[in-house]
N, C-alpha and C positions, 0 to 999 in steps of 0.2 A: 325436369319438370315436375318430378315428384316431390322434391322439396318445396317448390315454390307453391304446389296446391296444398301442401301441408301447413305452409306459412299463412296462406290465406284461411285455412280452416280455424286456426289458432286466433288470428286477428279478428275472426268474425264473432268471437264469443262475446256474449254479453257478460259485461262485468260490473259489479257493484261499485258505485261510488266510494271511494275511501278517503278517510280524514286522519289529519295527524296534526299535530303542534307544528307550528312554523319553525322554522330553522331560526329566525331572529327576532323574535317577538318582544313584548315590552320587558325591559329589564325587570327581574325580581318576581315574574309571572311562575309559579310553580310548575315544574315540567317542561318549562321554556327557555331553551339556551339563550343567553347574552351574548349575541353577536359581536357587538363592540367591544366587550370585556374579554371575549375569545381572541380577538385579533390583539390586543392590548397584551394579553397574557402569552400568545404566541412570540411576539416580539420580546418580551420579558425572558421567556425561556432558551430563546435563540441567542440572546445577547450574554445570556450566562453561559450557555452551551459553548460559545465561540470562545469565551475567556478560559474554561475550564479543559476544553479539547477532549481528548480521548486517550486514555492511558492503555495503549495497547501491550499486549505481553502474551504469555503462554495460553492456550486454549483450554477450556475444560478437558478433564481425561476423555470424555466421551466424544470430543471433537477433535482429537487428537489425529492429525491426518497428515500425509506427505505434504512436502512443499514448505513454504516460508509462510503460511497462515497464522495470523496472530489476532487476538479477541480482546475486546474491551467493552465497556459498557457506556451509556448515553443517557442521561437523566432527563426524563420529560414530566411535567405535570400530569396527574390523573385528570384534573379536570382545568381546562385551559382558561375558563373564567376565574380560575382562583391559581394563579402560577404559582403561589408560596404555600399553597396548602400540601395535600400528600402527593408525594413523587413517587414514579417507578422508574425501575432501570430495564432500559432496552440491549439486549446483547448485540454486539456488533463483531463482523469477520472482516479481515483486509489482508489482501496479498499486495504488496507494493508493485509500481509498474517497473518491469525488467529493464526496460530501455534498449533491449536487445532486438534488432531487425533480423528475422528469419531468414531474409535472403541476403543479407551484407552484414556480416561479423564485425566489420570496422567501424560500422555506423552505430553511433549512440541515438538512439530514438528519444526526442525530447517527451516530458511528462506533460500532458495534458489536464490533468487532474484526476479527480474519484469518479469512477461509475457505479454508482448505487443501483442495485437490481431487487426487485421483488417478483416472487413467482407465482403469486395469487393466492387464491383460495376463496374468500378469506380463510387463514388458519395455516397456510402453509409458510415455512422458514426459508430464507435465503441463506442461511448461515454457511452453507457449503459452496456457495457460487463462486467466492474467489478461486477455487481449486479448477475451476473450468479453463483458466489461463494456461494449465498443463496440456490440454488438448491442442493439436496443429491448428484446427482452423480458427482457434481463438489467440495465437501467438501474437500476431500485429496488434490487435486491442490491446492485449495484456502488456505490450511493450510500453504503450501510450499511458494507460490508464492505470491507477490503483484499482484494483477489483474489490467491491464492497459489498457484501452481504449483512442482511441482519434478521432479527426475529421480531415481528412485528408486536405491538402490545397484545399481551395474551399468550403468545405463542411461545412454546418452549419455556426457557427461563426469564422470559421478558413479561413478569408479573402474570404467572400463567392461570389461563382460567380451566374450570371443569365443572360439568354439569351434572356427572353421576361416577359410580365407582367405575375405574377402568374394567374391571372384570366383567359388569354387566353389559359393557359395550358391545364386546363381541359374541352376542348371545348366537346362539345357533346351534343347530340347522334350523332353518325359518322359512317360511313359506312366502310367496310373492304372486299372490293372484293378478292376472293380467285384468280381470273383471271382478272385482273384489265384491263380496256379499256384504249386506247391511250389518251383520254381526262382526265381521272383519273390520268394516269401517269403524264401527264402535270401539273396537279394542285398539285400533291404532289412535284413535281420538283421544283415549284415555293415556295412552302412553305419551301422547305430544303432550298433554296437560303435565302429566306428571315430571316430563323432560324440562319442561318450563318452569315449574316449581322447583326443580333441582338446580338450574341455573340462579334463580334469584336466592336460594336459600345458601348455596355456596359461595356466592359473589356479594351479596347484599347491595347496597345502594351503590356501588363502584360499577355495577352491571351496565349502566346506560353510557357509561364513558368508553365503553368498547364500539367504537363506529369508525365510518370511513372519513369523516371530517377530521377526526382526531388522529387518524392514520396519515392524512395529508398532512396535518400540523408537526407530528411526529418526524416527519420526513424534513420538514422544514428545519427542525432543530437538529436533527442528524448532519444536515447540510452545514449548518454552521459548527457543529462540534469538529466536523472534518476540515474546518478551515477554507471552506469552498463560498466564495461570493455568489457564484450561480451554480445551479445544479445540472448534473449531467445524470440522467435516470432511464434506467430499462426497465419496464413492467410488464409481464404476462399477465393475460386473462385478467381476473381482478384487479392486478396490479396497475392495469390500465385504467381502470375505473379512478381509484383514489391518486393515480397520476395525471388524470385529466382534472380531478378536484385541486390538485396542487398548482395546475398551469392555471386555473381560474381564481384561486385564491391569491397565489404569489407570483403573477405573472414576469414580474422584474427579477424574479430570482431564478428562471429558467435559462439553461443555457443549451442543453440540447435533450430530448425527450424520445424515447423509442416504445412505442406502443405495440405489443407482438400478441394478436389474437385478441382483438378490442371487443370489450364489453359495450353493450348499448348504454350510452349515459343519459338517455333521455329520461327524465323525472319521472315520468308516466311509467315507464318500464321498470323502474327499481322498486322491488325485485321480483315482484309477483308476476307480472307480465314477461320478464325477462325469463322466467322459469317456464313459463307456458311455451315461450318460442322455444327453449332449449329442448323440451320435451318433444315439440315437433320435429326440430332438426335432427335428433337422435333418430327418429324412424328412419330418415334419409340415410343416415351413416349405417344403421343396422343393414339396410338394405344394399349398402355398398359392400359390407363384409360378406353378406350372404351370396351376392355376384360372383365376388372374389372366390369363394369357398367353391361354388358352382364350376366354376372354370376349372379348377382343379381337382374335380371328383376323382379322377384315376389315384391322387394320391391321398384323399382324406375319405371318400366313400359316403359322404354327407348327402348327397344329392346332386344330379346334375342341373339342376334349375334352381333358384332361389327359393321358389315355393317348397321343392323337395328339402332343401335344408332347413327352413323354417320348421317343416314336419320332424326333421331329426332333433332340433332344438325342443320342439313339444315334447317329442317321445322322453328324452333326456329329463325334462322337467318333471313329467308324470312319473316317471321311475324314481326320481329323488323325492319327490313328494311321498311317496310310499316307504322308501329306503335311503336314508341319506347316506350320501358316500362318505365311508370311515366316521359314520356318526357326526360328521361336521358339515359336510355340503348338501344343503337342500336347495330347492328352487331360487331363493333369493341370493345365495352365494354364487350361483351359477349365472344367474342374470346380473349380477355386479360384475362378476370375471369377465364377461362378455361385453359390458357396458365399457372396459378398458378398451376393447378393440374399437369402441366408437370414438375415443379420444385417440389413439394412436395406431396408425397402421402396422407398426413393428410387432404388435400383440396378435395380428391376424393369424400367423403360421402357428404360433405356440397355442392360441386359443382353439383353431381348428382341430391340430392334433390332439389336443386333451379332450374335446367334445368325441371325436371320432375313437379314441381310445375307450373312453367311458362305454359308449355304445356296442363296442365290440369286447366288454367285459374285463377292461382293465381301467379302474378308477383312479390310479395312482396319479399320472398327471394331472387331472383335474383336481384332486386334493391338494396337490402342490401348490396350483395356481389359484383356485378358488376358496380353499380352507383359509379361516382366520389364522392369523399370525399373531399367537397370543404374547409373544415377546414384545409386540409393538403396540400392545392395547393401550397403555398410556399416551404414549403419542398419538395414535388415532383419535383417542377420546379426547385429547386436548384440542387438536385440530377441528375436531367436528364442533366443540364448544364454542370455539372462537368463530367458526364459521357462522354458527346458528346466531350467537350473540350480535355479530356485527351486521347480518342481513335483517335481523329482526329489529335493532336499534334503527337502521338506516332510513326505515320507509314505512309508510303504512301498510298492512296487509288485512284482508277480508278477516274479520273477527267471528264470523260464524261459517261452520263447517258446510252448511247448504250451498254457499258460494264457491267453494273449494270442489264440492261433490258436483253441482252442475257443471262448473267449466271444464273438469278433467273428465267427466263423464263423457262430455261431449269430445273433448280432445281425444280420448282414448279409442274411439271408433274409429279413428284416422291414424293415430300414432300410439298403439298400444305397449310397445317394447318398454319406455322407459316411463311413461306418464304417471303411474300412480306410484311407481318408487320415488319418483321426484316429489310428489306430494308428500309422503311419509317423512321425506328428509327435510322440509320445510314446515310442515304444520304446527309444531312449536310456536313459529311467529303469529299463529292465530289466537293465541293464548299468552303473549309475551307480557310480563309484569310490567317492564319497564316504558318509559314515555317513547313513543314512535318519533322521528324526527321528518321534517319535510326536505326531500332531496334538493340539493343544489343544483339552479339551472346551469349548468357548463357551456359556458359562450366566451369565446376570445375574439376580440375585433382586431382588424389590421393592424400589424405592427405591434401589437400587446405582447406577443410572445413571439421568440425565433421559429423558424420553420421546424416543424416536427414531422418524425415518420411513423407511419402506421403500417405494419405488416398482418397480413390475413390470408388463410386460408378459404378458398371459396366455398368449400362444403363442410367447414368446422362446424360441429353441431354444439360443443361446448361454450362456444361464444360465436352464435349466428353470424354469418357475414354481413348482415345487414347493420349490425353493431358497429363496425368499422366504417361502413359507409357514414353513419349517423355521427360517429365522433369526427370524420374528417369536415364535415358539414358545419359542427361546432367549433373546431380548432381552425381560425384563419391560418393559411399558409401551410397547412397540413398536407403531406404527400401521402398517398395511398398507393402500396405495392402490395399486389394480388397474387398469390399462387394459385394458378388456375386449375380447376378440376381437381383439388386436392384437400383433403379432410383433416389432416393431423392438427391436432390443437397445440399451438406453439410452434411457431416455423424457425424461429430464430436459432442458428447454429446448427440446423439440420443436414441433411444431404443436398440441399439445393443451393448450387452454387452460385445462382443467378440471386436470390435471397439475400445469401451471406455478403454477396459482393455490395448490393445497396447498403446493407447495414454497416459495413467496413468505410464504405465511401461517406457515409453520414458522420459516423462516429470519428473516424480519422481527419477527414478533410471538410465536413460540414457540407458536403456536396450532396444533393438530390436530384431524383430525376423529375420529369414533369409531373404536373398534378395527380396524374394517374398513370401507374406502370403496371407491368404483369411479367410474370416469370411462368415457364412451363412447368407442369406439376412433377414432384419427385417420382422417382421409379417406383412401380408398385413393389412391395415386399417379395421376397424369393421364398418358394415352398419349404417346409421342412419336411424331411423323409421319416 
C-alpha cells in the first residue's frame, strides 16, 4: 500500500507542458531529424554491415577473460540521415554456441542463432555478457545461442563520450541534504549548467546523435553484421526501452525479445516523469530494507523497528556531515551506497553490517563499500556522460528550475530518500544545448511482431512495475511474468527458478505461459555476521 500511495502522490504533481522538436518533421528543418532519410540510412548501413560482417579476434588486453570470448567491431553512421558521412565503431563480444547439452553429453544441441544483450543504463556496457554462459544456470541457453554483448555508442571504446575530467567526477566527500536549502540548490544548478556545457564542449555537434532511436538503429546494423535475418534480443532496464523502440521500428526483423525490468515507454513518461516515479518507488524499497534490518536487530543493532533504523541512518548522516569517514565518505556517499540496496536485495546484509560497524566505531567497512573507487573514475564518468546525453537528447525536459523545484519539493514530502539526489543527477537536461527529440509512440498491432516476454519484479524501484504493465499494453502478444512481492532490479538469471524456467522455455522453444503469469518471490537474503 505504501508504494501505491507514493505513486499516486507522484502522479498528482502539476507538471508544466513540455515542448520538443518532432521526431519526423519537415526535411531540412534545422534541429529536426528527417525520419525518412534515417530509415533509408539504416537500410544502407545494415546492408553494408551484412556484407562486411564482423572480424572477430582476440579481445583488448583489459577485456582479456577466461573462456572463448572474442571481440570485434561493427561500423555504424554517426547520423543515420547521412549514412555515408562520419562513421563510428562499436565494440562487440561473442562466445559461440557450445552445442553441449548439460544433461546429455552425447546430444549435440542445434544452434538457434545469436542472442544479443544490453544491460541498460543508458551508459552500461554488455561486453562481458558472453561469459555468463560459464554459469550453470545459463548452460542450456549457451548451448543453443552465440552469446553476444556490445558497448553501445558512446560507451567504453565505442566512440566514447566524456563531459568532464574523470578525476573531477568522484568529488567527495559531499553533502546530500534531504531538504536542500536555497543556497544549496543554486550551487547544484550552477554545477548542472557547467556539466551540460562540458558535454557540448567535449563532443561538439555530434552530441545530438547519442540517443535511444540511434541505439535501436545500431542494434539493427549489429543484427545484420552478425548475419541474422531476425534478431533475438534480451534487454534489461533501459535496454528494454530501446528494445521496444526496435520492435516498433523494425517489426519484421524481430525473432524473440526478452524485456527484463521494463521501463515505462509511454512518450509522456520519457524521461522526466519516469524519474519522478522512480524516486517515489525507491521510498518503498528503502522501507523494505529498513523492515528487513529491523527484523534482524539482534545481528545489526540498528533498531527493532523501521523507524528506529531510520534514526540510525540519520545519526550516521549527521556524523558523516561533521567528519567524513576516512576523508572520503560523506552523507552523499552513504546515501549512494544504501541506494544500491534499493536495487539489489543481495546488498542488504553488507550495507547493514557496514552501517552498524560505523555507528559502533569501525568505519572501515563503510569506507570500503561507499568510498569512491578512483581506479574506476574514467569508466564511471563515461557511463554518466552517456546516461546524461541519451536521456537529455531523447525527450523534452522542463527548462526552468522552478518546475523541478516545485515538483520535487512536493514529492520529497512523501519520498525523501532519493528524490533530490535523482534531481541532481538529471538536472543538466534542463540546460541541455542539443536539440530535444519527441519520443516515439511505441505500439505494435496484432501479428506485427512475434510474441515477446516481459519479466518484472513487483516492487522494483529503478523500473517501477507500472512500466512493465504499460509495455505489455503497447506490444501486442506480449506476455508478462511477475515476480510477486520482490524488488530486485533485473530478475533474469537470478535465484528464482520459476523466472528462469519461463526464460529458458521462451528462448529455447518459443514457449510462453498465458498472457499473465506469476512467480513466488525469491528468498530473502541471509544475514551477515
